[in-house]
C-alpha positions in Angstrom: -164.9 80.9 104.2 -163.9 77.1 103.6 -159.8 76.4 103.0 -158.8 76.5 99.5 -156.2 74.3 97.8 -153.4 76.5 98.8 -154.7 76.6 102.8 -154.6 72.7 102.6 -151.4 72.3 101.3 -150.2 75.3 103.4 -150.9 73.1 106.3 -149.8 70.0 105.0 -146.4 71.3 104.5 -146.6 73.1 108.6 -147.1 69.7 109.8 -144.0 68.4 107.7 -146.3 65.7 105.7 -145.0 65.7 102.0 -147.6 64.5 99.4 -147.5 65.1 95.4 -150.1 66.4 93.3 -151.3 65.2 89.8 -153.7 68.0 88.3 -156.3 66.4 85.6 -159.4 67.1 84.6 -162.4 67.2 86.7 -163.6 63.4 87.8 -167.2 62.9 89.8 -167.0 59.3 89.5 -164.5 56.2 90.1 -164.8 55.2 86.4 -163.3 58.9 85.4 -160.8 59.0 88.1 -159.7 55.7 86.6 -159.3 56.9 83.2 -157.1 59.8 84.6 -155.3 58.5 87.7 -155.5 54.7 87.4 -151.8 54.7 86.4 -150.6 56.8 89.7 -149.3 54.5 92.4 -150.7 53.1 95.8 -154.5 52.9 96.5 -157.2 55.1 94.9 -159.8 56.0 97.1 -163.3 57.1 97.6 -164.9 59.0 100.3 -168.3 59.1 101.0 -170.7 61.5 103.3 -173.5 60.0 105.1 -176.2 61.2 107.8 -178.6 59.7 110.1 -181.8 60.6 110.7 -181.0 62.1 114.1 -178.1 64.1 111.7 -175.2 62.5 112.8 -172.8 63.0 110.3 -170.0 60.1 108.8 -167.1 60.4 106.7 -166.4 56.9 105.4 -163.6 56.5 103.9 -162.6 53.3 101.8 -160.6 51.8 98.3 -162.3 53.2 95.5 -163.1 49.3 94.3 -164.8 48.9 97.2 -168.3 48.7 97.5 -170.1 49.3 100.7 -173.1 48.0 102.2 -174.9 51.6 104.0 -176.9 48.3 105.7 -174.1 46.4 107.2 -172.3 49.4 108.1 -175.2 51.2 109.6 -175.1 47.9 112.2 -171.6 48.0 112.7 -171.3 51.6 114.0 -174.6 51.1 115.8 -175.7 54.7 113.8 -179.5 53.7 113.0 -180.0 54.1 109.0 -177.6 55.6 106.8 -177.8 57.6 103.5 -176.4 60.2 101.5 -176.0 64.0 102.8 -176.9 67.0 100.4 -174.7 68.8 98.4 -175.7 71.7 100.5 -174.9 69.8 104.0 -171.6 68.9 102.4 -170.8 72.4 101.5 -172.1 73.8 105.0 -169.9 70.8 106.7 -166.7 69.9 104.8 -166.9 72.7 102.1 -166.7 70.9 98.9 -168.7 70.0 96.4 -170.2 66.5 95.2 -167.4 64.6 93.5 -164.9 66.4 96.1 -165.8 65.2 99.1 -162.2 63.6 100.9 -160.5 63.6 104.1 -158.3 66.5 103.6 -162.3 68.4 103.8 -161.6 67.6 107.5 -159.8 70.9 107.7 -163.0 72.7 106.9 -164.9 71.0 110.1 -164.0 72.9 112.8 -167.2 72.1 115.0 -166.1 68.0 114.8 -169.4 67.3 113.3 -168.0 64.5 111.5 -167.2 61.1 112.5 -164.5 59.4 110.5 -164.7 56.2 109.5 -161.5 54.6 107.3 -161.4 51.1 105.5 -158.4 49.0 107.5 -157.6 47.5 103.9 -156.9 51.1 102.7 -154.3 51.8 105.1 -152.0 49.4 104.1 -151.6 50.6 100.8 -149.0 53.6 100.1 -149.4 56.6 99.2 -153.1 56.9 99.5 -155.0 59.0 96.8 -157.7 61.9 97.3 -158.5 65.0 95.8 -157.2 68.0 97.5 -160.7 69.6 98.4 -161.4 70.2 94.4 -162.1 66.7 91.9 -159.0 68.0 89.2 -156.3 67.0 91.2 -154.9 63.8 93.3 -152.5 64.1 96.0 -150.9 61.1 97.3 -150.3 60.7 100.9 -148.5 58.5 103.2 -150.7 56.1 105.4 -149.3 57.1 108.7 -149.2 61.2 107.6 -152.9 61.0 106.7 -153.5 59.8 109.9 -151.5 62.8 111.7 -153.3 65.2 109.5 -157.0 63.8 110.4 -155.9 63.6 114.0 -154.6 67.3 113.8 -158.0 68.1 111.9 -159.7 66.9 115.8 -160.7 63.7 114.7 -159.9 60.3 115.8 -161.3 57.9 113.0 -162.3 54.5 113.7 -160.6 51.9 111.3 -163.1 49.0 110.4 -162.8 45.9 108.2 -165.2 47.1 105.6 -164.8 44.0 103.4 -165.9 41.9 106.4 -169.1 43.8 106.2 -170.0 43.2 102.3 
């Protein structure tokens, strides 16, 4: 069973990580999220779940306004051609549905199949805003706490200047 929002919040609390959560209607695009969360302080972010033909998986997390050049990113990662994953693979590995991709979903990647890429510019904003496993809320977390959470999930993120790849 994938972790629930309550499981996520319990894990964050056990790590001593403070967050705040803002409830809103479900959102599926950056534009919809801006309508309900645009006034929240900090960096507003998006998460992309990508894969290679050899089924290597990449979770790329960046500021919501950033355009990600998949060809340039693949070259920087030495990963080969990148494409978006299916909803089935998203559910299988991260336990979330389309529109709910978030670094918090690493709580469900028990087999450590994900490779994580974080945008360096994103980490200069505070707090950072992500969905808490479902797209009907936004949870704010400090950048240092996000890094600690990711490490506690068994992942070592690669921090890249995604703006330099555009």
